[in-house]
mmCIF file of the N, C-alpha and C atoms, coordinates in Angstrom:
data_MODEL
# 
_entry.id   MODEL 
# 
loop_
_atom_site.group_PDB 
_atom_site.id 
_atom_site.type_symbol 
_atom_site.label_atom_id 
_atom_site.label_alt_id 
_atom_site.label_comp_id 
_atom_site.label_asym_id 
_atom_site.label_entity_id 
_atom_site.label_seq_id 
_atom_site.pdbx_PDB_ins_code 
_atom_site.Cartn_x 
_atom_site.Cartn_y 
_atom_site.Cartn_z 
_atom_site.occupancy 
_atom_site.B_iso_or_equiv 
_atom_site.pdbx_formal_charge 
_atom_site.auth_seq_id 
_atom_site.auth_comp_id 
_atom_site.auth_asym_id 
_atom_site.auth_atom_id 
_atom_site.pdbx_PDB_model_num 
ATOM 1   N N  . MET A 1 1  ? 10.397  32.301 27.433 1.00 0.00 ? 1  MET A N  1 
ATOM 2   C CA . MET A 1 1  ? 8.877   31.687 27.815 1.00 0.00 ? 1  MET A CA 1 
ATOM 3   C C  . MET A 1 1  ? 8.995   31.143 29.072 1.00 0.00 ? 1  MET A C  1 
ATOM 4   N N  . SER A 1 2  ? 7.796   31.522 30.006 1.00 0.00 ? 2  SER A N  1 
ATOM 5   C CA . SER A 1 2  ? 8.240   31.191 31.375 1.00 0.00 ? 2  SER A CA 1 
ATOM 6   C C  . SER A 1 2  ? 7.318   29.693 31.573 1.00 0.00 ? 2  SER A C  1 
ATOM 7   N N  . GLY A 1 3  ? 6.298   29.282 30.780 1.00 0.00 ? 3  GLY A N  1 
ATOM 8   C CA . GLY A 1 3  ? 5.753   28.082 30.760 1.00 0.00 ? 3  GLY A CA 1 
ATOM 9   C C  . GLY A 1 3  ? 4.836   27.961 29.809 1.00 0.00 ? 3  GLY A C  1 
ATOM 10  N N  . ALA A 1 4  ? 4.105   26.866 30.003 1.00 0.00 ? 4  ALA A N  1 
ATOM 11  C CA . ALA A 1 4  ? 3.149   25.861 28.751 1.00 0.00 ? 4  ALA A CA 1 
ATOM 12  C C  . ALA A 1 4  ? 2.016   26.992 28.740 1.00 0.00 ? 4  ALA A C  1 
ATOM 13  N N  . ASP A 1 5  ? 1.696   27.711 29.844 1.00 0.00 ? 5  ASP A N  1 
ATOM 14  C CA . ASP A 1 5  ? 0.560   28.564 29.596 1.00 0.00 ? 5  ASP A CA 1 
ATOM 15  C C  . ASP A 1 5  ? 0.609   29.734 28.862 1.00 0.00 ? 5  ASP A C  1 
ATOM 16  N N  . THR A 1 6  ? 1.796   30.071 28.544 1.00 0.00 ? 6  THR A N  1 
ATOM 17  C CA . THR A 1 6  ? 2.170   31.182 27.501 1.00 0.00 ? 6  THR A CA 1 
ATOM 18  C C  . THR A 1 6  ? 2.271   30.557 26.076 1.00 0.00 ? 6  THR A C  1 
ATOM 19  N N  . PHE A 1 7  ? 2.105   29.490 25.674 1.00 0.00 ? 7  PHE A N  1 
ATOM 20  C CA . PHE A 1 7  ? 2.299   28.914 24.573 1.00 0.00 ? 7  PHE A CA 1 
ATOM 21  C C  . PHE A 1 7  ? 1.121   29.551 23.594 1.00 0.00 ? 7  PHE A C  1 
ATOM 22  N N  . VAL A 1 8  ? 1.606   29.857 22.316 1.00 0.00 ? 8  VAL A N  1 
ATOM 23  C CA . VAL A 1 8  ? 0.309   30.145 21.384 1.00 0.00 ? 8  VAL A CA 1 
ATOM 24  C C  . VAL A 1 8  ? 0.575   29.394 19.957 1.00 0.00 ? 8  VAL A C  1 
ATOM 25  N N  . PRO A 1 9  ? -0.667  28.964 19.345 1.00 0.00 ? 9  PRO A N  1 
ATOM 26  C CA . PRO A 1 9  ? -0.147  28.360 18.044 1.00 0.00 ? 9  PRO A CA 1 
ATOM 27  C C  . PRO A 1 9  ? 0.851   28.706 17.290 1.00 0.00 ? 9  PRO A C  1 
ATOM 28  N N  . GLY A 1 10 ? 1.677   27.876 16.849 1.00 0.00 ? 10 GLY A N  1 
ATOM 29  C CA . GLY A 1 10 ? 2.967   28.116 15.866 1.00 0.00 ? 10 GLY A CA 1 
ATOM 30  C C  . GLY A 1 10 ? 4.335   27.836 16.735 1.00 0.00 ? 10 GLY A C  1 
ATOM 31  N N  . ASP A 1 11 ? 4.180   27.989 18.077 1.00 0.00 ? 11 ASP A N  1 
ATOM 32  C CA . ASP A 1 11 ? 5.200   27.865 19.142 1.00 0.00 ? 11 ASP A CA 1 
ATOM 33  C C  . ASP A 1 11 ? 5.911   26.481 18.931 1.00 0.00 ? 11 ASP A C  1 
ATOM 34  N N  . ALA A 1 12 ? 7.106   26.552 18.964 1.00 0.00 ? 12 ALA A N  1 
ATOM 35  C CA . ALA A 1 12 ? 8.062   25.314 18.941 1.00 0.00 ? 12 ALA A CA 1 
ATOM 36  C C  . ALA A 1 12 ? 7.804   24.634 20.353 1.00 0.00 ? 12 ALA A C  1 
ATOM 37  N N  . VAL A 1 13 ? 7.808   23.503 20.585 1.00 0.00 ? 13 VAL A N  1 
ATOM 38  C CA . VAL A 1 13 ? 7.777   22.818 21.705 1.00 0.00 ? 13 VAL A CA 1 
ATOM 39  C C  . VAL A 1 13 ? 8.279   21.356 21.753 1.00 0.00 ? 13 VAL A C  1 
ATOM 40  N N  . GLU A 1 14 ? 8.761   21.051 22.853 1.00 0.00 ? 14 GLU A N  1 
ATOM 41  C CA . GLU A 1 14 ? 9.419   19.444 23.017 1.00 0.00 ? 14 GLU A CA 1 
ATOM 42  C C  . GLU A 1 14 ? 8.211   18.940 23.882 1.00 0.00 ? 14 GLU A C  1 
ATOM 43  N N  . VAL A 1 15 ? 8.161   17.612 23.518 1.00 0.00 ? 15 VAL A N  1 
ATOM 44  C CA . VAL A 1 15 ? 7.188   16.631 24.200 1.00 0.00 ? 15 VAL A CA 1 
ATOM 45  C C  . VAL A 1 15 ? 7.686   15.870 25.049 1.00 0.00 ? 15 VAL A C  1 
ATOM 46  N N  . PHE A 1 16 ? 7.274   15.643 26.434 1.00 0.00 ? 16 PHE A N  1 
ATOM 47  C CA . PHE A 1 16 ? 7.546   14.665 27.573 1.00 0.00 ? 16 PHE A CA 1 
ATOM 48  C C  . PHE A 1 16 ? 7.342   13.153 26.851 1.00 0.00 ? 16 PHE A C  1 
ATOM 49  N N  . VAL A 1 17 ? 7.945   12.178 26.891 1.00 0.00 ? 17 VAL A N  1 
ATOM 50  C CA . VAL A 1 17 ? 7.659   10.939 26.539 1.00 0.00 ? 17 VAL A CA 1 
ATOM 51  C C  . VAL A 1 17 ? 7.866   10.039 27.730 1.00 0.00 ? 17 VAL A C  1 
ATOM 52  N N  . ARG A 1 18 ? 6.675   9.711  28.235 1.00 0.00 ? 18 ARG A N  1 
ATOM 53  C CA . ARG A 1 18 ? 6.718   8.858  29.811 1.00 0.00 ? 18 ARG A CA 1 
ATOM 54  C C  . ARG A 1 18 ? 7.367   7.583  29.458 1.00 0.00 ? 18 ARG A C  1 
ATOM 55  N N  . PHE A 1 19 ? 7.156   6.865  28.483 1.00 0.00 ? 19 PHE A N  1 
ATOM 56  C CA . PHE A 1 19 ? 7.475   5.623  28.004 1.00 0.00 ? 19 PHE A CA 1 
ATOM 57  C C  . PHE A 1 19 ? 9.091   5.587  28.720 1.00 0.00 ? 19 PHE A C  1 
ATOM 58  N N  . ASN A 1 20 ? 9.823   6.505  28.035 1.00 0.00 ? 20 ASN A N  1 
ATOM 59  C CA . ASN A 1 20 ? 11.646  6.396  28.285 1.00 0.00 ? 20 ASN A CA 1 
ATOM 60  C C  . ASN A 1 20 ? 11.751  7.487  29.146 1.00 0.00 ? 20 ASN A C  1 
ATOM 61  N N  . ARG A 1 21 ? 11.055  8.542  29.413 1.00 0.00 ? 21 ARG A N  1 
ATOM 62  C CA . ARG A 1 21 ? 10.974  9.420  30.714 1.00 0.00 ? 21 ARG A CA 1 
ATOM 63  C C  . ARG A 1 21 ? 12.115  10.567 29.869 1.00 0.00 ? 21 ARG A C  1 
ATOM 64  N N  . SER A 1 22 ? 11.815  10.851 28.639 1.00 0.00 ? 22 SER A N  1 
ATOM 65  C CA . SER A 1 22 ? 12.774  11.912 27.754 1.00 0.00 ? 22 SER A CA 1 
ATOM 66  C C  . SER A 1 22 ? 11.901  12.961 27.325 1.00 0.00 ? 22 SER A C  1 
ATOM 67  N N  . TRP A 1 23 ? 12.377  14.116 26.910 1.00 0.00 ? 23 TRP A N  1 
ATOM 68  C CA . TRP A 1 23 ? 11.856  15.384 26.162 1.00 0.00 ? 23 TRP A CA 1 
ATOM 69  C C  . TRP A 1 23 ? 12.625  14.842 24.785 1.00 0.00 ? 23 TRP A C  1 
ATOM 70  N N  . VAL A 1 24 ? 11.327  15.191 23.817 1.00 0.00 ? 24 VAL A N  1 
ATOM 71  C CA . VAL A 1 24 ? 11.661  14.880 22.402 1.00 0.00 ? 24 VAL A CA 1 
ATOM 72  C C  . VAL A 1 24 ? 11.425  16.407 21.564 1.00 0.00 ? 24 VAL A C  1 
ATOM 73  N N  . PRO A 1 25 ? 12.503  16.792 20.804 1.00 0.00 ? 25 PRO A N  1 
ATOM 74  C CA . PRO A 1 25 ? 12.235  17.897 20.254 1.00 0.00 ? 25 PRO A CA 1 
ATOM 75  C C  . PRO A 1 25 ? 11.238  17.668 18.817 1.00 0.00 ? 25 PRO A C  1 
ATOM 76  N N  . GLY A 1 26 ? 10.917  18.745 18.043 1.00 0.00 ? 26 GLY A N  1 
ATOM 77  C CA . GLY A 1 26 ? 10.581  18.751 16.606 1.00 0.00 ? 26 GLY A CA 1 
ATOM 78  C C  . GLY A 1 26 ? 8.947   18.651 16.621 1.00 0.00 ? 26 GLY A C  1 
ATOM 79  N N  . PHE A 1 27 ? 8.399   19.522 17.609 1.00 0.00 ? 27 PHE A N  1 
ATOM 80  C CA . PHE A 1 27 ? 6.950   19.411 17.394 1.00 0.00 ? 27 PHE A CA 1 
ATOM 81  C C  . PHE A 1 27 ? 6.613   21.183 17.721 1.00 0.00 ? 27 PHE A C  1 
ATOM 82  N N  . GLU A 1 28 ? 5.180   21.727 17.376 1.00 0.00 ? 28 GLU A N  1 
ATOM 83  C CA . GLU A 1 28 ? 5.033   22.829 17.572 1.00 0.00 ? 28 GLU A CA 1 
ATOM 84  C C  . GLU A 1 28 ? 3.143   22.742 17.984 1.00 0.00 ? 28 GLU A C  1 
ATOM 85  N N  . ILE A 1 29 ? 2.938   23.781 18.585 1.00 0.00 ? 29 ILE A N  1 
ATOM 86  C CA . ILE A 1 29 ? 1.629   23.947 18.956 1.00 0.00 ? 29 ILE A CA 1 
ATOM 87  C C  . ILE A 1 29 ? 0.701   24.162 17.670 1.00 0.00 ? 29 ILE A C  1 
ATOM 88  N N  . ALA A 1 30 ? -0.304  23.430 17.298 1.00 0.00 ? 30 ALA A N  1 
ATOM 89  C CA . ALA A 1 30 ? -1.235  23.536 16.107 1.00 0.00 ? 30 ALA A CA 1 
ATOM 90  C C  . ALA A 1 30 ? -2.305  24.313 16.962 1.00 0.00 ? 30 ALA A C  1 
ATOM 91  N N  . ALA A 1 31 ? -2.871  24.132 17.957 1.00 0.00 ? 31 ALA A N  1 
ATOM 92  C CA . ALA A 1 31 ? -4.142  24.604 18.495 1.00 0.00 ? 31 ALA A CA 1 
ATOM 93  C C  . ALA A 1 31 ? -4.327  24.456 20.128 1.00 0.00 ? 31 ALA A C  1 
ATOM 94  N N  . ILE A 1 32 ? -5.051  25.491 20.652 1.00 0.00 ? 32 ILE A N  1 
ATOM 95  C CA . ILE A 1 32 ? -5.268  25.175 21.956 1.00 0.00 ? 32 ILE A CA 1 
ATOM 96  C C  . ILE A 1 32 ? -6.805  25.148 22.224 1.00 0.00 ? 32 ILE A C  1 
ATOM 97  N N  . THR A 1 33 ? -7.254  24.365 22.921 1.00 0.00 ? 33 THR A N  1 
ATOM 98  C CA . THR A 1 33 ? -8.518  24.229 23.215 1.00 0.00 ? 33 THR A CA 1 
ATOM 99  C C  . THR A 1 33 ? -8.694  23.788 24.643 1.00 0.00 ? 33 THR A C  1 
ATOM 100 N N  . ALA A 1 34 ? -10.054 23.542 24.869 1.00 0.00 ? 34 ALA A N  1 
ATOM 101 C CA . ALA A 1 34 ? -10.275 23.616 26.418 1.00 0.00 ? 34 ALA A CA 1 
ATOM 102 C C  . ALA A 1 34 ? -9.931  22.284 26.829 1.00 0.00 ? 34 ALA A C  1 
ATOM 103 N N  . ASP A 1 35 ? -9.681  21.325 26.057 1.00 0.00 ? 35 ASP A N  1 
ATOM 104 C CA . ASP A 1 35 ? -8.856  19.933 26.347 1.00 0.00 ? 35 ASP A CA 1 
ATOM 105 C C  . ASP A 1 35 ? -7.658  20.002 26.523 1.00 0.00 ? 35 ASP A C  1 
ATOM 106 N N  . GLY A 1 36 ? -6.999  20.816 25.793 1.00 0.00 ? 36 GLY A N  1 
ATOM 107 C CA . GLY A 1 36 ? -5.572  20.788 26.213 1.00 0.00 ? 36 GLY A CA 1 
ATOM 108 C C  . GLY A 1 36 ? -4.972  21.551 24.695 1.00 0.00 ? 36 GLY A C  1 
ATOM 109 N N  . TYR A 1 37 ? -3.605  20.961 24.577 1.00 0.00 ? 37 TYR A N  1 
ATOM 110 C CA . TYR A 1 37 ? -3.048  21.917 23.434 1.00 0.00 ? 37 TYR A CA 1 
ATOM 111 C C  . TYR A 1 37 ? -2.850  20.457 22.296 1.00 0.00 ? 37 TYR A C  1 
ATOM 112 N N  . GLN A 1 38 ? -3.093  20.607 21.123 1.00 0.00 ? 38 GLN A N  1 
ATOM 113 C CA . GLN A 1 38 ? -3.187  19.938 19.936 1.00 0.00 ? 38 GLN A CA 1 
ATOM 114 C C  . GLN A 1 38 ? -1.652  20.345 19.567 1.00 0.00 ? 38 GLN A C  1 
ATOM 115 N N  . VAL A 1 39 ? -0.844  19.200 19.291 1.00 0.00 ? 39 VAL A N  1 
ATOM 116 C CA . VAL A 1 39 ? 0.398   19.149 18.636 1.00 0.00 ? 39 VAL A CA 1 
ATOM 117 C C  . VAL A 1 39 ? 0.641   18.571 17.540 1.00 0.00 ? 39 VAL A C  1 
ATOM 118 N N  . ARG A 1 40 ? 1.549   19.373 16.903 1.00 0.00 ? 40 ARG A N  1 
ATOM 119 C CA . ARG A 1 40 ? 1.861   18.855 15.452 1.00 0.00 ? 40 ARG A CA 1 
ATOM 120 C C  . ARG A 1 40 ? 3.348   18.460 15.351 1.00 0.00 ? 40 ARG A C  1 
ATOM 121 N N  . ARG A 1 41 ? 3.833   17.291 14.603 1.00 0.00 ? 41 ARG A N  1 
ATOM 122 C CA . ARG A 1 41 ? 5.126   17.197 14.479 1.00 0.00 ? 41 ARG A CA 1 
ATOM 123 C C  . ARG A 1 41 ? 5.446   17.968 13.177 1.00 0.00 ? 41 ARG A C  1 
ATOM 124 N N  . THR A 1 42 ? 6.773   18.746 13.653 1.00 0.00 ? 42 THR A N  1 
ATOM 125 C CA . THR A 1 42 ? 7.229   19.617 12.262 1.00 0.00 ? 42 THR A CA 1 
ATOM 126 C C  . THR A 1 42 ? 7.768   18.835 11.244 1.00 0.00 ? 42 THR A C  1 
ATOM 127 N N  . ALA A 1 43 ? 8.543   17.565 11.347 1.00 0.00 ? 43 ALA A N  1 
ATOM 128 C CA . ALA A 1 43 ? 9.145   17.021 10.191 1.00 0.00 ? 43 ALA A CA 1 
ATOM 129 C C  . ALA A 1 43 ? 8.020   16.860 9.300  1.00 0.00 ? 43 ALA A C  1 
ATOM 130 N N  . ASP A 1 44 ? 6.736   16.339 9.454  1.00 0.00 ? 44 ASP A N  1 
ATOM 131 C CA . ASP A 1 44 ? 5.882   15.926 8.393  1.00 0.00 ? 44 ASP A CA 1 
ATOM 132 C C  . ASP A 1 44 ? 4.536   16.698 8.707  1.00 0.00 ? 44 ASP A C  1 
ATOM 133 N N  . LEU A 1 45 ? 4.389   17.509 9.636  1.00 0.00 ? 45 LEU A N  1 
ATOM 134 C CA . LEU A 1 45 ? 3.269   18.405 9.657  1.00 0.00 ? 45 LEU A CA 1 
ATOM 135 C C  . LEU A 1 45 ? 1.899   17.427 10.334 1.00 0.00 ? 45 LEU A C  1 
ATOM 136 N N  . SER A 1 46 ? 2.232   16.286 10.752 1.00 0.00 ? 46 SER A N  1 
ATOM 137 C CA . SER A 1 46 ? 0.917   15.400 11.104 1.00 0.00 ? 46 SER A CA 1 
ATOM 138 C C  . SER A 1 46 ? 0.669   15.768 12.760 1.00 0.00 ? 46 SER A C  1 
ATOM 139 N N  . LEU A 1 47 ? -0.618  15.803 13.092 1.00 0.00 ? 47 LEU A N  1 
ATOM 140 C CA . LEU A 1 47 ? -1.029  16.123 14.272 1.00 0.00 ? 47 LEU A CA 1 
ATOM 141 C C  . LEU A 1 47 ? -0.590  14.573 15.322 1.00 0.00 ? 47 LEU A C  1 
ATOM 142 N N  . LEU A 1 48 ? -0.261  15.053 16.542 1.00 0.00 ? 48 LEU A N  1 
ATOM 143 C CA . LEU A 1 48 ? -0.274  13.894 17.582 1.00 0.00 ? 48 LEU A CA 1 
ATOM 144 C C  . LEU A 1 48 ? -1.957  13.566 17.793 1.00 0.00 ? 48 LEU A C  1 
ATOM 145 N N  . PRO A 1 49 ? -2.030  12.415 18.000 1.00 0.00 ? 49 PRO A N  1 
ATOM 146 C CA . PRO A 1 49 ? -3.537  12.110 18.490 1.00 0.00 ? 49 PRO A CA 1 
ATOM 147 C C  . PRO A 1 49 ? -3.843  12.795 19.878 1.00 0.00 ? 49 PRO A C  1 
ATOM 148 N N  . GLY A 1 50 ? -5.123  13.004 20.027 1.00 0.00 ? 50 GLY A N  1 
ATOM 149 C CA . GLY A 1 50 ? -5.447  13.302 21.266 1.00 0.00 ? 50 GLY A CA 1 
ATOM 150 C C  . GLY A 1 50 ? -4.910  14.985 21.874 1.00 0.00 ? 50 GLY A C  1 
ATOM 151 N N  . PHE A 1 51 ? -5.169  15.047 22.979 1.00 0.00 ? 51 PHE A N  1 
ATOM 152 C CA . PHE A 1 51 ? -4.405  16.479 23.568 1.00 0.00 ? 51 PHE A CA 1 
ATOM 153 C C  . PHE A 1 51 ? -3.432  16.259 24.512 1.00 0.00 ? 51 PHE A C  1 
ATOM 154 N N  . THR A 1 52 ? -2.437  17.479 24.517 1.00 0.00 ? 52 THR A N  1 
ATOM 155 C CA . THR A 1 52 ? -1.443  17.188 25.286 1.00 0.00 ? 52 THR A CA 1 
ATOM 156 C C  . THR A 1 52 ? -1.418  18.266 26.597 1.00 0.00 ? 52 THR A C  1 
ATOM 157 N N  . GLY A 1 53 ? -1.445  17.879 27.919 1.00 0.00 ? 53 GLY A N  1 
ATOM 158 C CA . GLY A 1 53 ? -1.223  18.737 28.901 1.00 0.00 ? 53 GLY A CA 1 
ATOM 159 C C  . GLY A 1 53 ? -0.050  19.742 28.994 1.00 0.00 ? 53 GLY A C  1 
ATOM 160 N N  . PRO A 1 54 ? -0.088  20.737 29.834 1.00 0.00 ? 54 PRO A N  1 
ATOM 161 C CA . PRO A 1 54 ? 1.112   21.639 29.948 1.00 0.00 ? 54 PRO A CA 1 
ATOM 162 C C  . PRO A 1 54 ? 2.280   21.105 30.473 1.00 0.00 ? 54 PRO A C  1 
ATOM 163 N N  . ALA A 1 55 ? 2.107   20.156 31.164 1.00 0.00 ? 55 ALA A N  1 
ATOM 164 C CA . ALA A 1 55 ? 2.956   19.449 32.200 1.00 0.00 ? 55 ALA A CA 1 
ATOM 165 C C  . ALA A 1 55 ? 4.024   18.705 31.398 1.00 0.00 ? 55 ALA A C  1 
ATOM 166 N N  . ASP A 1 56 ? 3.471   18.251 30.205 1.00 0.00 ? 56 ASP A N  1 
ATOM 167 C CA . ASP A 1 56 ? 4.205   17.356 29.096 1.00 0.00 ? 56 ASP A CA 1 
ATOM 168 C C  . ASP A 1 56 ? 4.842   18.409 28.037 1.00 0.00 ? 56 ASP A C  1 
ATOM 169 N N  . LEU A 1 57 ? 4.723   19.612 28.221 1.00 0.00 ? 57 LEU A N  1 
ATOM 170 C CA . LEU A 1 57 ? 5.476   20.463 26.985 1.00 0.00 ? 57 LEU A CA 1 
ATOM 171 C C  . LEU A 1 57 ? 6.235   21.631 27.844 1.00 0.00 ? 57 LEU A C  1 
ATOM 172 N N  . ARG A 1 58 ? 7.324   21.680 27.024 1.00 0.00 ? 58 ARG A N  1 
ATOM 173 C CA . ARG A 1 58 ? 8.176   22.640 27.167 1.00 0.00 ? 58 ARG A CA 1 
ATOM 174 C C  . ARG A 1 58 ? 8.769   23.615 25.910 1.00 0.00 ? 58 ARG A C  1 
ATOM 175 N N  . ALA A 1 59 ? 9.048   24.745 26.103 1.00 0.00 ? 59 ALA A N  1 
ATOM 176 C CA . ALA A 1 59 ? 9.950   25.645 24.955 1.00 0.00 ? 59 ALA A CA 1 
ATOM 177 C C  . ALA A 1 59 ? 10.804  24.654 24.142 1.00 0.00 ? 59 ALA A C  1 
ATOM 178 N N  . GLY A 1 60 ? 10.697  24.796 22.857 1.00 0.00 ? 60 GLY A N  1 
ATOM 179 C CA . GLY A 1 60 ? 11.755  24.019 21.961 1.00 0.00 ? 60 GLY A CA 1 
ATOM 180 C C  . GLY A 1 60 ? 12.485  25.046 20.898 1.00 0.00 ? 60 GLY A C  1 
ATOM 181 N N  . HIS A 1 61 ? 13.190  24.509 20.325 1.00 0.00 ? 61 HIS A N  1 
ATOM 182 C CA . HIS A 1 61 ? 14.103  25.324 19.306 1.00 0.00 ? 61 HIS A CA 1 
ATOM 183 C C  . HIS A 1 61 ? 13.125  25.479 17.875 1.00 0.00 ? 61 HIS A C  1 
ATOM 184 N N  . PRO A 1 62 ? 13.094  26.836 17.725 1.00 0.00 ? 62 PRO A N  1 
ATOM 185 C CA . PRO A 1 62 ? 12.013  27.163 16.609 1.00 0.00 ? 62 PRO A CA 1 
ATOM 186 C C  . PRO A 1 62 ? 12.299  26.398 15.467 1.00 0.00 ? 62 PRO A C  1 
ATOM 187 N N  . ALA A 1 63 ? 13.723  26.342 15.001 1.00 0.00 ? 63 ALA A N  1 
ATOM 188 C CA . ALA A 1 63 ? 14.031  26.011 13.511 1.00 0.00 ? 63 ALA A CA 1 
ATOM 189 C C  . ALA A 1 63 ? 14.236  24.262 13.806 1.00 0.00 ? 63 ALA A C  1 
ATOM 190 N N  . PHE A 1 64 ? 13.994  23.630 14.654 1.00 0.00 ? 64 PHE A N  1 
ATOM 191 C CA . PHE A 1 64 ? 14.497  22.145 14.924 1.00 0.00 ? 64 PHE A CA 1 
ATOM 192 C C  . PHE A 1 64 ? 13.213  21.499 14.202 1.00 0.00 ? 64 PHE A C  1 
ATOM 193 N N  . GLY A 1 65 ? 13.548  21.076 12.976 1.00 0.00 ? 65 GLY A N  1 
ATOM 194 C CA . GLY A 1 65 ? 12.805  20.039 11.950 1.00 0.00 ? 65 GLY A CA 1 
ATOM 195 C C  . GLY A 1 65 ? 11.690  20.685 11.360 1.00 0.00 ? 65 GLY A C  1 
ATOM 196 N N  . HIS A 1 66 ? 11.695  21.827 11.334 1.00 0.00 ? 66 HIS A N  1 
ATOM 197 C CA . HIS A 1 66 ? 10.550  22.212 10.636 1.00 0.00 ? 66 HIS A CA 1 
ATOM 198 C C  . HIS A 1 66 ? 10.306  22.281 9.238  1.00 0.00 ? 66 HIS A C  1 
ATOM 199 N N  . ALA A 1 67 ? 9.337   21.869 8.785  1.00 0.00 ? 67 ALA A N  1 
ATOM 200 C CA . ALA A 1 67 ? 9.101   21.377 7.331  1.00 0.00 ? 67 ALA A CA 1 
ATOM 201 C C  . ALA A 1 67 ? 9.145   22.827 6.335  1.00 0.00 ? 67 ALA A C  1 
ATOM 202 N N  . SER A 1 68 ? 8.582   23.768 6.903  1.00 0.00 ? 68 SER A N  1 
ATOM 203 C CA . SER A 1 68 ? 8.512   24.826 6.128  1.00 0.00 ? 68 SER A CA 1 
ATOM 204 C C  . SER A 1 68 ? 9.844   25.834 6.282  1.00 0.00 ? 68 SER A C  1 
ATOM 205 N N  . GLY A 1 69 ? 10.757  25.439 6.914  1.00 0.00 ? 69 GLY A N  1 
ATOM 206 C CA . GLY A 1 69 ? 11.777  26.304 7.440  1.00 0.00 ? 69 GLY A CA 1 
ATOM 207 C C  . GLY A 1 69 ? 12.694  26.762 6.287  1.00 0.00 ? 69 GLY A C  1 
ATOM 208 N N  . PRO A 1 70 ? 13.659  27.586 6.440  1.00 0.00 ? 70 PRO A N  1 
ATOM 209 C CA . PRO A 1 70 ? 14.346  28.167 5.233  1.00 0.00 ? 70 PRO A CA 1 
ATOM 210 C C  . PRO A 1 70 ? 15.298  27.051 4.606  1.00 0.00 ? 70 PRO A C  1 
ATOM 211 N N  . ASP A 1 71 ? 15.450  26.109 5.120  1.00 0.00 ? 71 ASP A N  1 
ATOM 212 C CA . ASP A 1 71 ? 16.505  24.917 4.247  1.00 0.00 ? 71 ASP A CA 1 
ATOM 213 C C  . ASP A 1 71 ? 15.422  23.875 3.547  1.00 0.00 ? 71 ASP A C  1 
ATOM 214 N N  . SER A 1 72 ? 14.355  24.052 3.764  1.00 0.00 ? 72 SER A N  1 
ATOM 215 C CA . SER A 1 72 ? 13.469  23.080 3.201  1.00 0.00 ? 72 SER A CA 1 
ATOM 216 C C  . SER A 1 72 ? 12.974  23.187 1.970  1.00 0.00 ? 72 SER A C  1 
ATOM 217 N N  . GLU A 1 73 ? 12.434  22.268 1.092  1.00 0.00 ? 73 GLU A N  1 
ATOM 218 C CA . GLU A 1 73 ? 12.099  22.361 -0.526 1.00 0.00 ? 73 GLU A CA 1 
ATOM 219 C C  . GLU A 1 73 ? 10.796  22.416 -0.382 1.00 0.00 ? 73 GLU A C  1 
ATOM 220 N N  . SER A 1 74 ? 10.163  23.303 -0.069 1.00 0.00 ? 74 SER A N  1 
ATOM 221 C CA . SER A 1 74 ? 8.544   23.346 -0.078 1.00 0.00 ? 74 SER A CA 1 
ATOM 222 C C  . SER A 1 74 ? 8.360   24.128 -1.171 1.00 0.00 ? 74 SER A C  1 
# 
């Protein structure tokens, strides 16, 4: 994947946290709107508040922490 402009809903992503200047794994794209990306935490499927811009997203590992992955008890 070359950049955030190529993300589609369901893609695993890491989110940049400006507070401690680090990339955090365990998220996925929930939706794409004119306001930005709606991001979901894969551990509990909760949506992050607001929208995330492409500069704060990068491709993540698809199996990291996904609640409905093969090792979960769903």
